[in-house]
N, C-alpha and C positions, 0 to 999 in steps of 0.2 A: 504493500499500499504506500502511496505517496504522502498521505496525510499522517500526521503523528498524533497520537492520543496522549494527552497529558492531563492528568487529574480529572479524567472523564470528559475533557473538552477536545474537540477536533480542531487542530491548528493547521491552517493552509501552509504548504511549504513556501519558503522564501524563494522568489523568482531568481533563476540563475541562467547563465549563458556560458556555454562551453565553447572555447575557440582553440583549436589544436590541442596542445597539452595543457592549456590553462582553463581554469573555471572561475567565473566571476559571479559573486553574489550581487545581484542587481539592486539590493536594498542597502548595500554597504558603501558608504562614502569612500572608504579606502580603496575598494575594488574598482568603483566607478572612476575614482581619481587616477588609477593606473591607466584606464582606457583613455581618459582625457589626456594624460601626459603623452601617451603614444601618439595620439591624433595631432596634438600640438607640435610635436617634433616633426611629424609628417608634413604638416601645413608649412612649417618654417623651411624645411628642406626643399620641398616642392617649388615654392615661389622663388627662394633665393638661388637655388641651383639653376633653374630655367632662365631666370632673368640674367644671371651671370654669363651663361653660355650664349645667350642670344643677343645681348646688348654689347655694343662696343663703347657706349657712354650711357650714363644714367640719366634720369630725369634732371631737368634744370635745377629744381629745388635741392637735389642731393649735392650737386656741384656747389651751390650756394652755401650749404652747410659745411662742406669741406673747406671753403674759402674762410668762412667766419671762424672756424675752429682753430685757425692759426693763432688766435689770441682769445683767451677766456675773459669775456667782459660781463658786466652786469646788464648789458643791453646792447642791441645793434640797431642800426638806423631803420629797420623795418619792424622788428619784433623783439620780444623778451628773450632771455638767454638760455632757458633750460634744454630745448632741443639741441642747441649747439654744444652744450656740456655733455649731453647724453651721447652724441655722436663722437665727441672728443674722447670719451671714456673708451669706446670700442676701437676707434682708430689708434689710440694709445696702446691698446692691448694686441690688436690684430694688424695694424698697419694702415696707412692713409691710402686705401685702395677702393676701387669702385664697388666691389662686392660687399665690402663692409657696410657701405650705406644701405644696401638691400638688407643686410642682416640686421642692422640696427633698427630699421623701420619695422621689419617683420617681427623682430623680438618684442617690440612694443605692442604689436597686434596680439601675439599669442599670450603675453602676460595679461593684457587686458581681458582676453577670453577666459583665462584662468580665474580672474577676479569675478567676472560675470557669472561663472558657474557658482561661486560662493554666494553671490547675491541671490541667484536663482533658487538656492536651497531654502530660502526663506518661504517660498511659495510652492516649491515642486519637490517631488522625490528626487533622489540622487540621479537615477536613470533619465527621468524626464528633464531634469536640469541639464543633463549632458546633451540630450537631443536639442534643447534650446541653443546651446553653444555650437553644436554642429551646424544648425541651420544658420546661426548668426555668422559663421565663418564665410558663407557664401555671398555676403554683402560685397559689392564692388569696393567699398572703402577698406575692407579687411583683406582683399586679395590683390587685384591689379593696383589699386591706389595705395595699398599697404606697402608697396615697394618704394613709395616716395618718402624720403627722409625730410619731410617738411613739418611745419608747426601744426598742421591738421593731423597728420597720422601720429606724430609723437605726442599729441595730447590725448590719445585714446587711453593710455594707461593711467595718467593722472585723474581723468574723468571717471573711469571705472573705480579707482581708489576713493575719489570723492563720494560717489554714490554709495559704496559699501560702507565707508566710514560714517556717513551721515545717517544711514538707516540703523547701523549698529548704535550710534549715540542716542537716537530717538527711542529705540526699542529697549536698550539695556541701561542707558545712563552711564554715569562714571566720568569724572573729570578727564581721565586719560583718553577716553573715546572722543570727547568733544575736542580735546587738544589735537588728536589725530585728524579729525575732521577739518580743523583749521589748517593744519599742515598741508592736507591734500588740496584744500582750496587755494592756498598759496602757490603750490605746485602747478595747478591749473593756470593760474594767473601768470606765472613765470613762464608758462609755455605759449600762451596766446590770450589776448584780451577777451576773446569770444567766450571765455570762461564766465563772463558776467551773465551770459544767457542762462547757463547752468545754475549759477548762484540765484538768479531771480526765480527760476523754476522750483529750486529746492526751498526757496523762502516761501513761495506760495503753497507748496506742499505742507511745510511745517505749520503755516497759518490755520490750515484746515484740519490738521490732525489732532484728535482728542487728547493724545499723550503730551501735547504741548500746551495744554490749558492749565498749567501750573507755573509758578515762578522758577523753580529750580531748573527746568529744561532751558528756559531763556537765559539763566545765568550761564548755562553750558554754551549757548550760542554766543554770549558775550566773550567767554574764554576762547572760543574758536575764532572769533574775529580778532581778538588780541594776538593770538598765535599766528594767524595768517598775516596781520599787519606787521608783526616783528620779522617774519621771514621775508615779506615782500619789501620791506623798508630799504634795503640796499639798492633795489631797482628804482624805487622812487627817488633816492638820492641821485642815482645816475641820470634819470629823467631831468631833474632840476639842474644838474651840472652840465648836461649836454644840450639843453634846449628842447627836450622831449621830441626827437626826430621820429620815434616810433608812434607817438600819438598823432603826429602830422600825417604819417602814412595811414593811420586808421581813418583820419578825417577824409583823405583822398579816397579810400576804399569805400566808405559808406556813401560817397557822392559819386561813385562810379568812375573815378578818374584813373584807376589803376589797370583798366583794360580798354580795348579798342572798340568795344560795343557802344553803339549809339542808342540803344533801346531806353525807353523811358521806364520809370519804376514799375508800372503795371506790367509791361512786357517782361521785364526782369523777373517779376514776381511769378508770372505764369511759367517762365523758363525755369526758375528755381524749383517750382513744385514738380514739373515734368521730369527734370533731371534727377531729383531726389527719388521719384517713383522709379525711374529707370535703374538707379543704383541700388535700390532695395528689391528690384524685381527678381534677381536670382534667389534671394531668401523666400519670397512669396512662391516662386516656381518650385523650389524645394519643398516647401510645406505642402503645396498642392499635389506634388508627385507622391509624397509619403502617404497622404490620405487616400489618394487614388489607388496606390499599390496595395493598401491595407483595407480597401473598401468591403471586401468580402469576408474579412476576419471578424470573428465574434468579438464583442466588447468585453473587457475584463471586469466590468462593473462601473459604478459611478466614479467620477473624478473626486478625489479628495479635495474639499473646499478649504482653502487656506483662509487665514485671517483677512477680513475685508481691508483692514488698514494697510497691509502689505501689498495687496493688489492695487490699492489706490496709489501707493508709491510707484509701483510698476507702470501704472497709466500715466502719472505725471512724467516719469522719466522717459517713457517711450514716445509720448506724443507731445509733451510740453514744449521742448526746445523748437521743434519744427513749427508748431502753432504760434509760439511767441515770435519767432523770426519772421513768419509770414505776416503777422500783424504789423511788425515793423516795416516790412516791405510795402504793405498796403499804405502805411503811413508816410512813405516817401524815401525810405532807405533803399538804396540801389543794391540789391542782394547779389552776392557771389555764390556760385553753386558749391564751392569747396568749403564754404563756411559750415556746412552740415556735416562734416566728416565724422564728427563724434556724436551726432544726434541720435544715431540708431543703436547705441551700445546695448540697450535692454529691449529692443524691438523683438527679438527672437524670444525672449522670456515672456514678454506680454502676449505674444501670439499663441503660446502654448495652451492658453485657456480655451482655444478653439480647436485643439487637437483632441479627438475622442480618446477615451481610456482603453486603448488597445492593450493586448498582452504586452508586458514591459519588454520581454526578450524580442518579440517580433518587431515592435516599434523601434528599439534601439538598433537592431541588426539592419533593418530596412533603411533607417535614416543613415546609418554609418556608411553602408555600401553606396547609397544614392549620393551622399555628400562627397565621398572620395572620388566617385566617377565624375561628378560635376566639377570638382575642384581641378581634377587632372585636365578635363576638357578646357576649362577656362584658362588654366596655366599655359597649356600647350597653345591655345589661341593667342594668348598674350605673346608668347615667344615667337610664334610664326608671324602674327600680324605686325608687331613692332620691331621684329628682328629680321628674319631671313626673307619674308615676303616683301618688305620694304626695298631690299636690294634687287629682287627679281623684277619689281615693277619700275625700277629706276627712279625711286623717289628719294628725297632728302628728308631726314628726321633726325632727331637728337639720338635716337637709339642706335642708328648706324653711322654716327658722326665719327670720322676717321681720326680720333684723338691721338692714339699712339703714333701713327705715321706722321701726322702733323708735327707732334712734339719732337720726334726724332729729327726731323729736318731742321726745325727751329733750334734745337740744341746743338746740331752740327754747325749751324750758321753762327751761333754765339761762340762756339769754341774756336772757330776760324777767325773771329774778330776780337776776342777778349781773352785775357790770360786767366782770370779766375772763374770760379763757378758762378752760374747765374743766381743772383740773390733776389732780384725783384722783377716781376712781370707786371706790366701795366695794360689794362684794357677793361672790357666789360665782363661781368661775372662768368657767363658761359665759356667764352673763348679763353680768357686769361686763367680761369679756374681749371679747365682741362689741361692747359699747358703746364700749370703749377703741379697738378697731381702726377703727371706722367714724366716730368723732368727729374732726373736723378737727385738734383740738389734741392728739390722741393722749395722753389722760390716763394717769397711772400707775394701776395697779390695786392697791388695797388688799384682798387676799384675806381675806374673812371678818373684816376689821378685825383681822388677826392679824399682828403684826410677825415672827413666826417663819416664816410662809408667804410674806411679802413684805417682806424687809429693805430693798427699795429705796424704801419709803415711811417717812420718818422721822416720828415722832409729831407734831413741831411743824409738819409740812406741813398738817395738818388745821386747826391754829389759824391758820396764815398764809395758806392758800389756800382754805379751805373744801372741801367735797366733795359729790358727788352719790352718794346711797345708792340702790341698786336691789335689788329682790327680787321673785321671782315671788310673786304674791299668795297662792298656795297654800301657800307656805312660811311666811307670817306666823304668829307664835306658836311657831316652832321655829327661829328664826334664832339664829346664834352670839351670845353675850353682847355682844361688841364691836360688832356690827351694830346690835343692839337699843338699845345705849347712845347710838350716833350718831343713830339715828332719834328718840330722845327729845329730843336737843339740837336737832333740825331746826326751822327757822322755818316752813317750808312743806312740805306733803306732798300727794300726789295719786296718781292711778292712770292709766296709759296703757292704753287698751283698743283693740286693733287686730285685724284678721282675721290668722289665722296663715298661710293659704294665699294663693297668688297669685290666686285667683279671688275674693277679698274676700268669701267666704262660708264657712260651716262653722265650725270651732272658733275660739275667740278666745284671744289672748294678753293677760293682764292683768298688767302690771308695776307694782308699787307703788314710788314714788320719794319721795325726801325730800332737801331741800337743807340742809346744814350751813353756815351763814355763817362766814366768817373772823372772827377777833376784831377789834374796832374798832382801827384804826391799824395793823394787822399788814400787812407787806409780803410778798407772795408771791414767792419767789426765781425 
């Protein structure tokens, strides 16, 4: 018999799942945690390996972070500093290489998914919580966009920690939990100012939660705000000292000045909503496939109804950020589609209330197989579409940018004209950043010859060490003033002309270069 008789009562056996030589108790957090860990490692390796072998250069944002991490600051001219610190940690351990940017970005994704599982346990069984995480991994923001080491992707983990810590603090109380929530809030703000959307949503959730109708929890909120302010204070000091360039960037962003679109805010709002639907579509397709594949399976009984308060939290977290941002868009803010990268962290958990109570083993096995197949197809599609197929079609893209070949020729030109190693390269982020990453001496990047954008390059370094100035030939005549001035000082100039694609045919890349000599007798530090 499968049932066990204990003290005259018939107890149903715990659901289990046998895989090869291993058997998993599906009611055990420990056993489900092992399956989760194996899946997260698979997710990490799949995306990082395929991106590494298919891309000759990473997304623009990854190069930007490799440039910024040449100096650890309390802020940069566009954003707060935490993503740059995160990438610097991993390049310090693994090297300043392209694949490390993919790794650092996807590591943020899988750690976020691990925290989401812990949050899901408040309303779901361990196995159903894992199903929620599996479905969540299908979001475009967690796969294709999860390779972008930008402030959106790298905010996923701090946001997940903020949600977990805030729910823990409201549920259990305790000064240390409120302090942890404050720390998580500061980390979110040190990643990107869009964290204010999350803080507003959490504030609205707390105002309606019955557990917050006492004085003590609000004293905890005060402690959280004090901790957040203390951790965030050095960045505020940086803002005051530097004239708040990152806030200026935010103002431009909300006014739609940072992109080339001429849409009004209503058209941007419509585009924002449609794009978010598209990026959540793989999750919705995954959930639909699971329910369709199990449609003939008997139900295992009624779903366990968790506490209403916890489901209200999931509703606020799953829908609140998108709704609040859409309201801002309707009010005149010109929305950017990437702003919503963290808004769907708990969407998969919230959607689980609509997944029937199938047999736990069947539900988990079906979801795991389906998600693995879909992830492999999406990852291969990414590798083919932005890697090899780009070359076959004769197109130019950042993913097939000939960074190594270009840098090799530029380094040979430098060595033929100068005695020492290249120490400074001047230009815009993408071109100069790629040269810096692939040059053996790893020169500092003087972004647009602007000290505000690159405080790690002191003005005297150009006089002492000289510099290589690079620019896409198509941009000549519209370069920043500082770059033009350095080009005028150059002793030698030229153009590197190479094939853009791997096939050595089709479109060409033409990079204008100029070498600024160090002053006579100057010593490069």
